[in-house]
N, C-alpha and C positions, 0 to 999 in steps of 0.2 A: 335573282341576282343564282337561278342553278345555272342556265347557259355557264356563265361565268365561272361559279365555282369548277366548273367540269375539267373546264380548260384548266384551273390556278391550279386544284388536284392531282392531274396526272404524275404520276411517278415514279421515278427508280425506270429511264428511262434502258432501253434495252442495247438501240442503233448507236452504236458506233462511229467516229467522223471519220469523215474518209478525203482522197482529193478529192481535189474539183475537178473537172472537166470539161463544163461548158462552163461560161458566165459571162451574164446578159444585163445590162443594163437594167428591164426591167422585165417581169414575167406577169401572166397571169394565170390562176386557177379558180377553176367551181365547179361548183355539184359534185362534192369528195361524201355525202354522206356518210360521215363516219354515225356508229350508230345504227348500221343497218349490213347487212348480211353480204351485200350488193358491189355495200362498196371493197375496191381494188385497193386495201390497206397494203401490200408489198410492192405491187408496181410504183404503187405513187412515192411510198418512200424511196423504193430505188432511183426513180427518177429527182427529190430532192437533195438527197445524197450527191446526186453530180453536178445538180445544177443550182445556181449562185443567179442574188438579183443584185440589188444595189435596189430595189423599189422589186417589191410582193404584194400584189393585188388577191383579197381574198374575195372572189366576187359571187357571193352569196354558196345556200345550202352546204355549207361546210359541214356542220352538222342536222340531221335531220331530225328533228322534233316530232315528228308527226309518230315515225315508230319510235322513239324512245317513250313514247308516250305509250302504245300499247303494248309494249314489253320491254325490258331491257337487255343490251345488246351491246359490248362495249369489251372486244377481245383486247388486248398487249402491242398489236400495232395499231390501233386506235388511237391508246396510248403516244405508242409511239411521233403517229402523226404529229399530234399538237405538239409533245413536248420535241421537235422538231424547230418547228414552226419558229413555238419560244423563245428557242434557245440561238435561233434568225434573230430576230430580233433584236433576243442583247448580246449578239454579234454587229451589230451594229445595221442590220438589213430594215429599210424600212417595209411597215406590215400596215398596210389597211385594209382593212375587212368592212363588206359592204354587201349587209343582209340578206339574203333571199327568202322564197315564202315557206321554207320547210324550216329553215332556224330563225323564223321573226322573230322570236320576244328577244331574239339579241338588239332588235331597233329601239327598245327602253333603253341601253347602252350611245344612242348615236348621239358624238357630239364629246365622246369620251378617251383617252388614254387608259386602256387597260394591260398592265401587262407587256408596257410598248407597242401595244398594237390600235390603231388609231379604230375606232369604229362609225364608219361615214355613211349615212345615208346613197348617197352616189359621190363620186369626183369628173374631175379633170384633169385628163392627165397630156401632157402636154411635152411630142415627143424629141431625138435628139434633134429631128428636121423640122419645128417648131410645129409639127401639125397636134391639135387639140380634136381629142375623144376622151367622147362621154363615158364615162364606167362606170354599169350600171347593172343589176341584177336580171331586172326584166320581166318578174311577178308580175307588178304593178302595173303594166304594158302590156295582160296576157288578158283578153276580154273570159275565157274559161274561168281564172282564176278572180274576177273582179266579178262575172255575173253570174256564175253555176260551177260555185264551191263545191257544191258534190259531190255532181261529177269530176272534179279534181281529184276527189280525194278517191272515190270506184277505180275512175286512174290509175291514180298510183296503188292501189288492191291490186290492178291485175297487174302490173309495170312489179309490181312484188312478187306472183307468180312466175311471171317472164324468166325473170332474173335466176329465180329458183331453180329452173331449166335449163339456164345457161349456168348457171352454175357445174350439174351437171355434164352436161355437152361439155364442158370445156376443162372438169377433173379427167374425159377421155381421152380430149383431145390432148392431155397435158402425157400422156403414157403415151403417147401413137410422138412423142416430139413434135404434136402439130401447136404455130403459135395460137395465141390468143385470141377467141372470135364470138363478136357478137349477135346472140340470136335476136335480140331483141330488138337491140338497132336493125339489123338487116329486114326484121318486118317489117314494121314502124317505118321504114322509111321508103318503103313498097305499099304504102297502103294511099290510097288516094288524097284522104282525108288528112290524112298524116302530113303528109305535102303538100296539100295545100294550109294546113297552118301553120307550117315552120315558112310559108313563104310569104303570107299572111304578117308573118311576128314580124318577118327580116322588116317588110315594107316600112311599118308600123315602128318600128326600134329606128330606124334611115332621116322617116320623117321627121321625129320626135327631135333628131342627132343637129337635122337643116336648122329647125325651128332655135334649137340653143347655140345655135350660132359656131356648130361645132365641124371637124372638117369627116369625124366618122362618132361611130361607138363603138366600146367595147361592155360586149353580155357574155351568159351565162342558158342557162332554164332549160333552155330546148333539145340538151346534149346533145346537140349536133354544131361540132365543131366546124369553120368557116371561115372565110376569108378570103371578101370581095365588093368591089366598086358598083353600088348600087345610085345612080344620079349623079354620079358626085359624091358622092360620100359614100365613106371606106365603113363596110358591117363586118366586123370581126366575131367570129365566137368561139369562144376558148373551151367549148367540147364539155367533156365531165370527168368523172376518174370511177363506174358505175360503166360503159357502157365504154366510148369511145379512145378513154384514156390520153386525152391531151392536153396541151400545156398551149398561150399564148404568151410567143416572148418577146420584144425589141432588144436589135442589138446599140453600141454605140453608133453605129453612124443612122438610127432611126428605121431598121427596115421590119419590117416588122416577118415574126416564123412563125406558123401551125407546128409542133410539134408532135406527133404521135410516135405514144411512148412504148418502144413491145422489150425493153428492156428484163430479163425476167433469173429474179433469184435461186439458182441453182438450188440452193437448198434452204427452202422457206424458216423454219429455226437457228440457221445459223444467219443473223445479217454481218456481219463483215465483209474486209473491203471485195468489188465485183469487177466484173470486166467492165472492162472500159468497150462499150457496144454504142456502135454510130447509130441515132437514133432517125427514123426519116423527118425533113423535117422539107414543109413545104413554105416555099417567103415568097411575099409580095411585096413592090414599097409603099414605106406609107403615102 
């Protein structure tokens, strides 16, 4: 019960409501990794306050149980993210939680409605234009997670070190007025083995979606946002809120958009109304 107690116990949100700037039929976000210093909670709060949807999918690794077991890290902004999601559910947004490997303890609640949030193993989402999308985190189809779990934990340790370097570099960039940039993502996408792993993962996910009779798949897990079609099956990865700061969204015509959010709060400790900054959006018909 520890995970859900953490969600329910988050108290006294400091984020004030803001006017809506963008509204979608559906939004998918994943790999937030609340409970870690690498979580870009300020950016996510910025995004959640300016985007609303009829349905919000939390596609795994929302909480990072791996890191929370090693040491407690829970700043107010992480509390605010939880409160914002719970408040959206109370206001009528359909919130669906598909746990991942870092928040795998939440899988014990599969099939339950908790705090207005439905916890499911996976889901089938039907777009406004009738396309069936299989929604799943993706770790259960990752060969490293299934057959070399120790290697996954070692990789997580190395990844944490990279994220620390990333925070320092971005602190310097922010002083010079430069936008957010992910060092770990830059290095990962230039290492041949990592690129091959991502390609293999995408192939496995699209083939499994085909086997299930779906038109496409929406997943997370590998922290690489993308929308593309592979052998007639749509592959959508909503990215993460550690490196890429991205979300997947469906408009009311069924068209899918990959949103790269670079909105920045002028003063992190003052979460009042923010500027209406237009996000970068890549789109592809579903």
